[in-house]
C-alpha positions as CSV (number, residue, x, y, z in Angstrom):
1,X,34.3,14.8,-45.0
2,X,33.0,14.7,-48.5
3,X,30.3,12.2,-49.3
4,X,31.1,10.1,-52.4
5,X,28.3,8.4,-54.1
6,X,28.0,7.4,-57.7
7,X,24.5,7.9,-59.0
8,X,24.0,6.9,-62.6
9,X,20.9,8.1,-64.4
10,X,20.1,7.3,-68.1
11,X,17.6,9.3,-70.1
12,X,16.4,7.6,-73.2
13,X,14.6,9.8,-75.8
14,X,13.0,6.7,-77.3
15,X,12.4,3.1,-76.4
16,X,13.6,0.0,-78.3
17,X,10.9,-1.4,-80.7
18,X,11.2,-3.4,-83.8
19,X,12.0,-1.1,-86.7
20,X,12.9,2.1,-84.6
21,X,16.2,3.9,-83.7
22,X,17.5,5.5,-80.6
23,X,17.3,9.3,-80.9
24,X,19.4,10.4,-77.9
25,X,20.9,9.2,-74.6
26,X,22.2,11.2,-71.6
27,X,23.9,9.9,-68.4
28,X,25.1,11.7,-65.2
29,X,26.4,11.0,-61.7
30,X,26.5,13.2,-58.5
31,X,30.0,12.5,-57.3
32,X,30.1,14.7,-54.1
33,X,28.6,17.6,-52.2
34,X,30.4,19.7,-49.6
35,X,29.3,22.7,-47.4
36,X,31.8,25.3,-46.1
37,X,31.4,28.4,-44.0
38,X,33.5,31.5,-44.8
39,X,35.5,33.1,-43.2
40,X,35.2,30.3,-40.6
41,X,33.0,28.4,-38.3
42,X,33.7,30.6,-35.2
43,X,33.1,34.3,-35.8
44,X,32.1,37.3,-33.8
45,X,28.9,39.3,-34.0
46,X,28.4,41.5,-37.2
47,X,30.8,39.4,-39.3
48,X,29.7,38.9,-42.9
49,X,29.4,35.1,-43.2
50,X,28.9,33.1,-46.4
51,X,27.6,29.5,-46.5
52,X,29.1,27.9,-49.7
53,X,27.6,24.7,-51.2
54,X,29.8,23.0,-53.8
55,X,28.6,19.9,-55.8
56,X,30.6,17.8,-58.2
57,X,28.5,16.3,-61.0
58,X,29.7,14.2,-64.0
59,X,27.6,14.1,-67.2
60,X,27.8,12.4,-70.6
61,X,26.2,15.4,-72.3
62,X,27.4,18.9,-72.7
63,X,24.0,20.2,-72.0
64,X,23.7,21.9,-68.5
65,X,21.7,20.0,-65.9
66,X,19.0,21.7,-63.9
67,X,19.5,21.2,-60.1
68,X,17.9,22.4,-56.9
69,X,19.9,23.5,-53.9
70,X,18.4,23.5,-50.3
71,X,20.2,24.9,-47.2
72,X,19.2,23.6,-43.8
73,X,19.8,25.1,-40.4
74,X,19.2,22.7,-37.5
75,X,16.9,20.5,-39.7
76,X,14.9,23.6,-40.8
77,X,14.9,24.8,-44.4
78,X,16.3,28.4,-44.6
79,X,17.1,28.8,-48.3
80,X,16.2,27.1,-51.6
81,X,17.4,27.9,-55.2
82,X,17.3,26.3,-58.6
83,X,20.4,26.6,-60.9
84,X,21.5,25.4,-64.3
85,X,25.2,26.4,-63.9
86,X,28.2,24.6,-62.4
87,X,28.9,27.5,-60.1
88,X,28.8,27.0,-56.2
89,X,25.7,28.0,-54.4
90,X,26.3,31.0,-52.0
91,X,24.0,31.7,-49.0
92,X,25.1,35.1,-47.4
93,X,24.6,35.9,-43.7
94,X,25.4,39.6,-43.5
95,X,26.2,41.0,-40.0
96,X,25.8,37.5,-38.4
97,X,24.1,37.4,-35.1
98,X,24.0,34.9,-32.3
99,X,20.6,33.7,-33.7
100,X,22.5,32.5,-36.9
101,X,24.4,30.0,-34.8
102,X,23.6,26.3,-35.6
103,X,24.4,23.3,-37.8
104,X,24.1,23.9,-41.5
105,X,23.7,21.3,-44.3
106,X,23.3,21.5,-48.1
107,X,21.3,19.2,-50.4
108,X,21.3,19.0,-54.2
109,X,18.5,17.4,-56.2
110,X,18.8,16.5,-59.9
111,X,15.9,14.9,-61.8
112,X,14.7,13.0,-58.7
113,X,18.2,12.0,-57.4
114,X,19.7,13.8,-54.4
115,X,22.7,13.9,-52.1
116,X,23.2,15.8,-48.8
117,X,26.4,17.1,-47.3
118,X,27.7,16.6,-43.8
119,X,26.6,19.2,-41.2
120,X,28.9,22.1,-40.4
121,X,28.4,24.0,-37.1
122,X,28.6,27.8,-37.1
123,X,29.1,29.6,-33.8
124,X,28.6,33.4,-33.5
125,X,29.7,35.0,-30.3
126,X,28.9,38.4,-28.9
127,X,25.5,40.1,-28.1
128,X,24.5,43.8,-28.1
129,X,23.9,45.5,-24.8
130,X,20.2,46.1,-24.2
131,X,18.9,49.7,-23.9
132,X,16.2,50.6,-21.3
133,X,14.0,53.7,-21.6
134,X,11.2,55.0,-19.3
135,X,8.7,57.7,-20.1
136,X,9.1,59.2,-16.6
137,X,11.3,58.7,-13.6
138,X,9.3,60.5,-10.9
139,X,5.7,59.4,-10.1
140,X,3.2,59.3,-7.3
141,X,1.8,56.1,-5.7
142,X,-0.3,54.1,-8.1
143,X,0.8,56.0,-11.2
144,X,1.9,54.0,-14.3
145,X,5.3,54.0,-15.9
146,X,6.0,52.8,-19.5
147,X,9.3,51.0,-20.1
148,X,11.0,50.0,-23.4
149,X,13.8,47.5,-23.6
150,X,15.6,47.0,-26.9
151,X,18.2,44.5,-28.1
152,X,19.9,46.5,-30.9
153,X,20.3,44.5,-34.1
154,X,19.4,41.1,-32.6
155,X,17.1,38.7,-34.3
156,X,15.6,35.3,-33.6
157,X,13.7,34.1,-30.6
158,X,14.3,36.8,-27.9
159,X,13.1,36.8,-24.3
160,X,13.2,40.1,-22.4
161,X,13.3,40.4,-18.6
162,X,12.5,43.5,-16.6
163,X,14.0,43.9,-13.2
164,X,13.0,46.1,-10.2
165,X,15.8,46.2,-7.6
166,X,17.3,43.0,-8.9
167,X,14.0,41.1,-8.9
168,X,12.3,40.0,-12.1
169,X,8.9,41.8,-12.3
170,X,7.9,41.0,-16.0
171,X,8.8,38.7,-18.9
172,X,8.1,39.2,-22.6
173,X,9.1,37.4,-25.8
174,X,9.3,37.8,-29.6
175,X,9.0,41.6,-29.6
176,X,12.1,43.8,-30.1
177,X,11.9,46.3,-28.6
178,X,9.8,45.2,-25.7
179,X,7.2,47.5,-24.1
180,X,5.8,47.1,-20.6
181,X,3.7,49.0,-18.0
182,X,5.0,49.2,-14.4
183,X,3.3,50.3,-11.2
184,X,5.3,50.7,-8.0
185,X,3.6,49.6,-4.8
186,X,6.0,51.1,-2.3
187,X,7.2,54.7,-2.0
188,X,10.9,55.6,-2.3
189,X,13.6,55.0,-4.9
190,X,13.4,52.0,-7.3
191,X,16.2,50.9,-9.6
192,X,15.0,49.4,-12.9
193,X,17.0,47.6,-15.6
194,X,16.4,44.9,-18.2
195,X,18.2,42.0,-20.0
196,X,17.4,39.6,-22.8
197,X,18.2,36.0,-23.9
198,X,18.3,34.5,-27.4
199,X,17.1,31.0,-27.7
200,X,19.0,28.8,-30.2
201,X,17.9,25.3,-29.6
202,X,18.9,23.6,-27.5
203,X,21.0,26.5,-26.1
204,X,20.2,29.9,-24.6
205,X,22.5,32.9,-24.8
206,X,22.1,35.6,-22.2
207,X,23.0,39.2,-22.6
208,X,24.6,41.6,-20.2
209,X,22.4,43.9,-18.1
210,X,21.1,47.2,-19.6
211,X,21.6,50.6,-18.2
212,X,19.9,51.2,-14.8
213,X,17.2,54.0,-14.3
214,X,16.2,55.2,-10.9
215,X,12.5,55.9,-10.4
216,X,11.3,58.1,-7.5
217,X,7.8,57.2,-6.1
218,X,6.2,59.9,-4.0
219,X,3.7,59.0,-1.2
220,X,0.2,60.3,-1.4
221,X,-0.9,62.4,1.6
222,X,-4.2,60.6,1.8
223,X,-4.3,57.8,4.4
224,X,-6.8,55.6,6.4
225,X,-7.5,56.2,10.1
226,X,-8.8,53.5,12.5
227,X,-10.4,54.3,15.8
228,X,-11.6,51.8,18.4
229,X,-13.4,52.5,21.7
230,X,-12.8,51.3,24.2
231,X,-9.4,49.8,23.4
232,X,-8.0,49.0,26.9
233,X,-9.4,46.7,29.6
234,X,-11.9,45.2,27.3
235,X,-13.9,42.2,28.5
236,X,-16.1,39.8,26.7
237,X,-19.6,41.2,26.4
238,X,-18.4,44.9,26.2
239,X,-19.7,47.0,23.3
240,X,-17.0,48.0,20.8
241,X,-17.3,51.0,18.5
242,X,-15.0,51.0,15.5
243,X,-14.6,53.8,12.9
244,X,-12.6,53.7,9.6
245,X,-12.2,57.0,7.8
246,X,-9.8,59.1,5.7
247,X,-7.2,61.7,6.5
248,X,-6.4,64.5,4.0
249,X,-9.3,63.4,1.7
250,X,-9.6,67.0,0.5
251,X,-6.3,66.7,-1.4
252,X,-7.5,63.8,-3.4
253,X,-8.7,64.5,-7.0
254,X,-12.5,64.5,-7.2
255,X,-12.5,62.2,-10.2
256,X,-10.7,59.4,-8.3
257,X,-13.0,57.3,-6.1
258,X,-11.9,56.1,-2.7
259,X,-13.2,52.9,-1.1
260,X,-12.9,51.9,2.6
261,X,-13.0,48.4,4.0
262,X,-13.2,47.4,7.7
263,X,-12.3,43.9,8.5
264,X,-11.6,41.6,11.5
265,X,-9.1,38.9,10.5
266,X,-10.6,37.5,7.2
267,X,-14.1,38.7,8.0
268,X,-15.3,41.8,6.3
269,X,-17.3,43.8,8.8
270,X,-18.3,46.9,6.7
271,X,-17.4,49.0,3.7
272,X,-18.0,52.5,2.4
273,X,-16.7,55.6,0.6
274,X,-15.6,58.2,3.1
275,X,-16.3,56.8,6.5
276,X,-17.3,53.4,7.9
277,X,-18.8,52.8,11.4
278,X,-19.4,49.4,13.1
279,X,-20.4,48.3,16.5
280,X,-20.1,44.8,17.9
281,X,-19.9,42.7,21.1
282,X,-16.3,41.9,22.1
283,X,-15.5,38.2,22.1
284,X,-12.2,36.6,23.2
285,X,-12.6,34.0,20.4
286,X,-12.5,36.5,17.6
287,X,-9.1,36.0,15.8
288,X,-6.8,38.5,14.1
289,X,-6.5,42.3,14.1
290,X,-8.9,45.0,13.1
291,X,-8.0,46.4,9.7
292,X,-8.9,49.6,7.9
293,X,-8.1,49.4,4.2
294,X,-8.1,52.4,1.8
295,X,-8.2,51.7,-2.0
296,X,-7.8,54.6,-4.5
297,X,-7.3,53.4,-8.0
298,X,-4.2,51.2,-7.8
299,X,-3.1,52.6,-4.4
300,X,-3.8,50.5,-1.3
301,X,-3.1,51.8,2.2
302,X,-3.8,49.7,5.4
303,X,-3.7,50.4,9.1
304,X,-4.3,47.7,11.7
305,X,-5.0,47.6,15.4
306,X,-5.3,44.8,17.9
307,X,-7.8,44.8,20.8
308,X,-7.0,42.4,23.6
309,X,-10.3,41.0,25.0
310,X,-10.2,39.4,28.4
311,X,-12.3,36.2,28.8
312,X,-15.4,36.7,31.0
313,X,-15.1,33.0,31.7
314,X,-13.3,30.1,30.1
315,X,-15.0,27.6,27.8
316,X,-16.5,24.8,29.9
317,X,-15.2,21.2,29.9
318,X,-17.5,18.3,30.2
319,X,-16.3,15.2,32.1
320,X,-17.9,11.9,33.2
321,X,-17.5,9.8,36.3
322,X,-16.7,6.9,36.4
323,X,-14.6,6.9,33.3
324,X,-16.1,3.5,32.2
325,X,-19.8,3.0,32.6
326,X,-22.0,0.0,31.7
327,X,-25.4,0.1,30.0
328,X,-28.1,1.2,32.4
329,X,-25.7,2.3,35.2
330,X,-25.9,5.8,36.7
331,X,-23.1,8.2,35.8
332,X,-22.2,11.8,36.8
333,X,-21.6,14.4,34.1
334,X,-19.8,17.6,35.3
335,X,-19.8,20.9,33.3
336,X,-17.3,23.5,34.6
337,X,-15.5,26.6,33.5
338,X,-12.1,26.6,35.1
339,X,-11.6,30.3,35.3
340,X,-13.8,33.5,35.3
341,X,-13.2,37.3,35.6
342,X,-14.1,37.8,39.3
343,X,-13.9,41.6,38.9
344,X,-16.9,41.4,36.5
345,X,-19.0,38.4,37.5
346,X,-19.6,36.2,40.5
347,X,-19.3,32.4,40.3
348,X,-23.0,32.1,41.0
349,X,-23.8,34.1,37.8
350,X,-22.5,31.2,35.7
351,X,-25.2,28.8,34.7
352,X,-24.8,25.5,33.0
353,X,-27.1,23.4,30.8
354,X,-26.6,19.9,29.4
355,X,-27.5,19.1,25.8
356,X,-29.4,17.1,24.9
357,X,-31.6,17.3,28.0
358,X,-32.2,13.6,28.4
359,X,-34.8,12.2,30.8
360,X,-34.5,11.3,33.6
361,X,-31.9,14.1,34.4
362,X,-31.1,15.1,37.9
363,X,-29.0,18.2,38.7
364,X,-27.6,18.0,42.2
365,X,-25.8,21.3,42.0
366,X,-24.8,23.9,39.3
367,X,-22.9,22.1,36.5
368,X,-23.4,18.5,37.9
369,X,-25.9,16.1,36.3
370,X,-26.8,12.6,37.1
371,X,-28.0,10.5,34.2
372,X,-28.4,6.8,33.4
373,X,-26.2,5.4,30.7
374,X,-28.1,4.5,27.5
375,X,-27.8,1.2,25.6
376,X,-25.9,2.8,22.7
377,X,-23.2,5.4,22.1
378,X,-24.4,9.0,22.8
379,X,-22.9,12.5,22.5
380,X,-23.2,15.2,25.2
381,X,-22.3,18.8,25.2
382,X,-22.8,21.5,27.8
383,X,-23.2,25.3,27.7
384,X,-22.0,27.9,30.2
385,X,-23.7,31.3,30.2
386,X,-23.2,34.7,31.9
387,X,-24.1,38.3,30.9
388,X,-25.3,37.2,27.5
389,X,-22.1,35.3,26.7
390,X,-22.5,31.7,25.8
391,X,-19.8,29.1,25.4
392,X,-20.1,25.5,24.6
393,X,-17.9,22.6,25.6
394,X,-16.3,20.1,23.2
395,X,-18.5,17.0,22.5
396,X,-18.2,14.2,25.0
397,X,-19.0,10.8,23.5
398,X,-20.2,8.3,26.1
399,X,-19.7,4.7,25.0
400,X,-21.5,2.4,27.5
401,X,-19.7,-0.9,28.0
402,X,-21.5,-4.1,27.4
403,X,-21.5,-6.5,30.4
404,X,-19.7,-9.8,29.6
405,X,-21.9,-12.8,28.9
406,X,-21.6,-16.2,30.7
407,X,-18.5,-17.7,29.3
408,X,-18.3,-21.1,27.5
409,X,-15.5,-23.5,28.4
410,X,-14.3,-26.1,25.8
411,X,-11.3,-28.1,24.8
412,X,-9.2,-27.1,21.8
413,X,-8.5,-30.2,19.8
414,X,-8.5,-33.4,21.9
415,X,-8.0,-34.0,25.5
416,X,-5.5,-36.9,26.1
417,X,-4.8,-38.3,29.5
418,X,-1.3,-37.4,30.7
419,X,-0.6,-35.0,27.9
420,X,-0.9,-31.1,27.7
421,X,-4.5,-30.1,27.1
422,X,-5.6,-26.7,25.8
423,X,-8.8,-25.2,27.4
424,X,-10.5,-22.2,25.8
425,X,-12.7,-19.8,27.7
426,X,-14.9,-17.5,25.5
427,X,-17.9,-15.1,26.0
428,X,-20.2,-14.4,23.0
429,X,-20.4,-10.6,23.8
430,X,-19.0,-8.1,26.2
431,X,-16.8,-4.9,26.0
432,X,-13.1,-5.3,26.1
433,X,-10.9,-5.9,28.0
434,X,-12.2,-9.1,29.4
435,X,-10.4,-11.0,32.1
436,X,-10.7,-14.8,31.9
437,X,-9.7,-17.0,34.9
438,X,-9.3,-20.8,34.9
439,X,-10.2,-22.6,38.0
440,X,-10.2,-26.2,39.2
441,X,-12.7,-26.5,42.1
442,X,-12.0,-23.3,44.1
443,X,-8.4,-23.0,43.1
444,X,-7.3,-20.3,40.6
445,X,-4.9,-21.7,38.1
446,X,-4.3,-18.8,35.6
447,X,-5.8,-15.5,34.3
448,X,-5.7,-14.2,30.7
449,X,-6.8,-10.7,29.5
450,X,-8.4,-10.4,26.1
451,X,-8.2,-6.9,24.6
452,X,-9.2,-7.5,20.9
453,X,-11.8,-9.5,19.1
454,X,-9.0,-11.4,17.3
455,X,-7.6,-12.7,20.7
456,X,-8.9,-15.5,22.8
457,X,-8.1,-17.0,26.3
458,X,-6.5,-20.4,26.0
459,X,-5.0,-22.2,29.0
460,X,-2.7,-25.3,28.9
461,X,-3.1,-27.9,31.6
462,X,-2.1,-31.6,32.1
463,X,-4.8,-34.1,33.3
464,X,-3.5,-37.1,35.0
465,X,-6.8,-38.7,36.2
466,X,-10.0,-39.2,34.2
467,X,-12.1,-37.7,37.0
468,X,-10.1,-34.4,37.0
469,X,-11.5,-33.1,33.7
470,X,-14.9,-32.4,35.2
471,X,-13.4,-30.1,37.9
472,X,-12.3,-27.4,35.4
473,X,-14.4,-24.2,34.9
474,X,-13.6,-20.5,34.0
475,X,-14.8,-17.1,35.0
476,X,-15.2,-14.0,32.7
477,X,-15.1,-10.4,34.1
478,X,-15.0,-6.9,32.5
479,X,-16.6,-5.1,35.4
480,X,-15.0,-5.0,38.9
481,X,-18.4,-5.5,40.4
482,X,-19.1,-8.9,39.1
483,X,-17.7,-12.0,37.4
484,X,-19.6,-14.7,35.7
485,X,-18.6,-18.4,36.0
486,X,-19.0,-21.0,33.2
487,X,-20.4,-24.5,33.6
488,X,-18.0,-27.4,34.4
489,X,-15.9,-28.6,31.5
490,X,-17.7,-31.4,29.7
491,X,-15.4,-33.1,27.2
492,X,-14.2,-36.5,26.3
493,X,-10.9,-37.5,27.8
494,X,-9.0,-39.9,25.7
495,X,-7.1,-42.6,27.6
496,X,-4.1,-44.0,25.7
497,X,-4.2,-47.7,24.9
498,X,-2.5,-50.1,27.2
499,X,-2.3,-53.9,28.0
500,X,-2.8,-55.2,24.5
501,X,-3.2,-59.0,24.5
502,X,-3.6,-61.6,21.7
503,X,-5.6,-64.7,22.6
504,X,-5.8,-67.9,20.4
505,X,-8.8,-70.2,20.3
506,X,-8.7,-73.2,20.4
507,X,-5.7,-74.0,22.6
508,X,-2.4,-74.1,20.8
509,X,-2.0,-77.8,21.4
510,X,-5.4,-78.5,19.9
511,X,-5.0,-76.7,16.6
512,X,-5.2,-79.1,13.7
513,X,-6.1,-79.1,10.0
514,X,-9.7,-78.5,9.2
515,X,-10.4,-76.7,12.5
516,X,-11.4,-73.0,12.9
517,X,-9.0,-70.4,14.4
518,X,-9.8,-67.3,16.3
519,X,-7.2,-64.7,17.1
520,X,-8.7,-62.2,19.7
521,X,-7.0,-58.8,20.2
522,X,-8.1,-56.9,23.4
523,X,-6.9,-53.7,25.0
524,X,-7.8,-51.0,27.6
525,X,-8.3,-47.4,26.6
526,X,-10.8,-45.0,25.0
527,X,-12.4,-46.2,21.7
528,X,-12.7,-46.0,18.8
529,X,-9.7,-48.3,18.4
530,X,-8.0,-49.3,15.1
531,X,-6.9,-53.0,15.2
532,X,-4.4,-54.6,12.8
533,X,-3.5,-58.3,12.7
534,X,-0.1,-59.4,11.3
535,X,1.7,-62.6,10.4
536,X,5.5,-62.4,10.5
537,X,6.8,-62.4,7.0
538,X,3.9,-60.6,5.5
539,X,4.2,-56.8,4.9
540,X,0.5,-56.1,4.8
541,X,-1.8,-56.7,7.7
542,X,-4.2,-59.6,7.5
543,X,-7.0,-57.5,8.8
544,X,-7.6,-53.8,9.7
545,X,-10.7,-52.9,11.6
546,X,-11.8,-49.7,13.5
547,X,-14.4,-50.3,16.3
548,X,-15.9,-48.6,19.2
549,X,-15.0,-51.7,21.3
550,X,-12.0,-52.8,23.3
551,X,-11.6,-56.1,21.4
552,X,-11.9,-57.7,18.1
553,X,-10.9,-61.0,16.4
554,X,-9.4,-62.4,13.3
555,X,-11.1,-65.7,12.1
556,X,-9.8,-68.5,9.9
557,X,-12.6,-70.8,9.0
558,X,-10.7,-73.9,7.9
559,X,-7.0,-74.4,8.9
560,X,-4.3,-75.9,6.8
561,X,-0.6,-76.4,7.2
562,X,-0.1,-73.1,5.4
563,X,-1.6,-71.2,8.3
564,X,1.2,-72.1,10.6
565,X,3.3,-69.2,11.6
566,X,3.9,-66.4,14.1
567,X,1.1,-63.9,14.7
568,X,0.7,-60.6,16.6
569,X,-1.7,-57.6,16.6
570,X,-1.4,-53.8,16.9
571,X,-3.9,-51.1,18.1
572,X,-4.1,-47.3,18.3
573,X,-6.7,-44.7,19.1
574,X,-7.0,-40.8,19.1
575,X,-4.1,-40.7,21.6
576,X,-1.9,-41.6,18.7
577,X,0.1,-44.2,20.6
578,X,0.5,-47.6,18.9
579,X,0.6,-50.7,21.1
580,X,1.7,-54.2,20.0
581,X,0.8,-57.6,21.5
582,X,3.2,-60.4,22.3
583,X,3.9,-62.8,19.3
584,X,2.1,-66.1,19.3
585,X,3.4,-69.2,17.3
586,X,0.6,-71.2,15.7
587,X,1.4,-74.7,14.5
588,X,-1.3,-76.6,12.6
589,X,-1.3,-80.3,13.4
590,X,-2.4,-83.2,11.2
591,X,-6.1,-84.1,11.2
592,X,-7.1,-87.2,13.4
593,X,-8.6,-89.2,10.5
594,X,-5.3,-88.8,8.6
595,X,-3.5,-90.2,11.6
596,X,-6.0,-93.2,11.8
597,X,-5.5,-93.9,8.1
598,X,-1.8,-93.8,8.4
599,X,-2.0,-96.2,11.5
600,X,-4.2,-98.7,9.6
601,X,-2.0,-98.6,6.6
602,X,1.0,-99.2,8.7
603,X,-0.7,-102.2,10.5
604,X,-1.7,-103.6,7.1
605,X,1.8,-103.4,5.8
606,X,3.1,-105.1,8.9
607,X,0.6,-107.8,8.6
608,X,1.4,-108.5,5.0
609,X,5.1,-108.6,5.8
610,X,4.5,-111.0,8.6
611,X,2.4,-113.3,6.4
612,X,5.1,-113.2,3.7
613,X,7.8,-114.0,6.2
614,X,5.8,-116.9,7.6
615,X,5.1,-118.3,4.1
616,X,8.7,-117.8,3.2
617,X,9.8,-119.7,6.3
618,X,7.3,-122.4,5.7
619,X,8.5,-122.7,2.1
620,X,12.1,-123.1,3.2
621,X,11.1,-125.8,5.7
622,X,9.2,-127.8,3.0
623,X,12.1,-127.8,0.7
624,X,14.3,-129.2,3.4
625,X,11.9,-131.9,4.3
626,X,11.5,-132.9,0.6
627,X,15.2,-133.0,0.2
628,X,15.6,-135.1,3.3
629,X,12.9,-137.6,2.2
630,X,14.6,-137.8,-1.2
631,X,17.9,-138.6,0.4
632,X,16.3,-141.2,2.5
633,X,14.7,-142.8,-0.4
634,X,17.9,-142.7,-2.4
635,X,19.7,-144.4,0.4
636,X,17.2,-147.1,0.7
637,X,17.4,-147.9,-2.8
């Protein structure tokens, strides 16, 4: 695809100023740039390839433009050229190789303006066959062979691989041809070939294998000799004589030094030039084989022999009895070798010692020691000895146990009569495991075993009578010989509240205005008790009070009609059971003096009415008499 971009550039030979003229003006545009590969993008090795860069530029002037071409391969600059002609830029790749494969781009730059073509990929296939050469194909052990591996005509980043019997023995890079030095460790025939790889990021192209050359390696007649005496029926304590020397040393060139090394396993016993002697005491614990190693230049020859050494006696074992011991108690330590070579030693020849030799130390018979356990952890070892051979046991760590202390008994949380109660039994110190037993009187209720410091012995019981709580106790034991009892359980037993009553003073029939009122709330149970007084219709209590007593009261100093109503009280304690009294109706009567006043007023009103009536009657009677007298007088007239 051709990139089309219009780039317009104006060059002015003079600037506009008052009274001046424009001398010259030139404009151009880079219309496109394209890269092609000839004869194609997929070619075989040794093809002559041309990379062509063609740019189309339009200019307002006939004068040729100076431009710069840059060719890129995989983002790296491979060719740069300046040109003042309109001809295409050609970048030749004669006899193209695999290393020429990659993505190519072309860039043109004119007076600061530039345009880059799209990338075009070139793929070159086919690689030359590598050629292997050796300076010799017949050598003796340790001799050096020079090898050359060449990739004819190949360029770029080349990695060579040298193979011996299909196994890579050397790698080399960026040197064509490659030169390497080879030494063969084993005698016989060895087949050698090479190959190479060309690195064209991010790909690697591998060649075929080269020709194969067979190399014959001849063994040197010189060799090590290992002699051991005695070699059979060897027991611990026997003296061993070992010799490491050379056979056919006369055939070795005088200017080539020979070194001998005598070893047992990884331990070097001795070394020398022509002959090595070594004597030692045979021990069954010595690991590995005896080895005689000969080194002559780059030649190494080894011979090994194994000597089987019979144990004179086995390593002792140290045991203790009893397995668990408490501080200050007497324990028995036994040191014993389970087996011994009866054909070489008697059982009585074996002697045992205890380390460290603590005091007091009593040895009742060989290998048995009676000691008293210390107050802290202690390490013991023992040693068995016979005919100069000493063997030690593994370390025995004695960890004396700590006797359990007198346990403490307590209640977890609160003890409530008639409800489940948790009782804890605990000792401040003592070695685990500890067995805790809960008792009531002489009766065993339950046993709990504590094995870790994070655990504790907690028992659940139900107490139905107040006097029962003092009967509980526990026992702690971590030694079969004894167990320590605790004291009796001393804890407060909470009795739930019961029988709540509300008493009214004065008597309900004697309650009247102006008097004092006492509401007394009483109950049975364990204080402290929280009391609450209520009047029906009110959401909040009239009084809330917590006391260490079994009764309390609510007092009204001066009663009025408004104090009439229904009253009750509630109470609770740490048993968390709320009890309520019966409801009491309080009616406040009228005061006596008010009654007297009302009575007097009533009598007064009655008296007045009676007087009025009497006067009224009398008045009526007077009128009648007057009328009668008037009539009489009229009649007489």
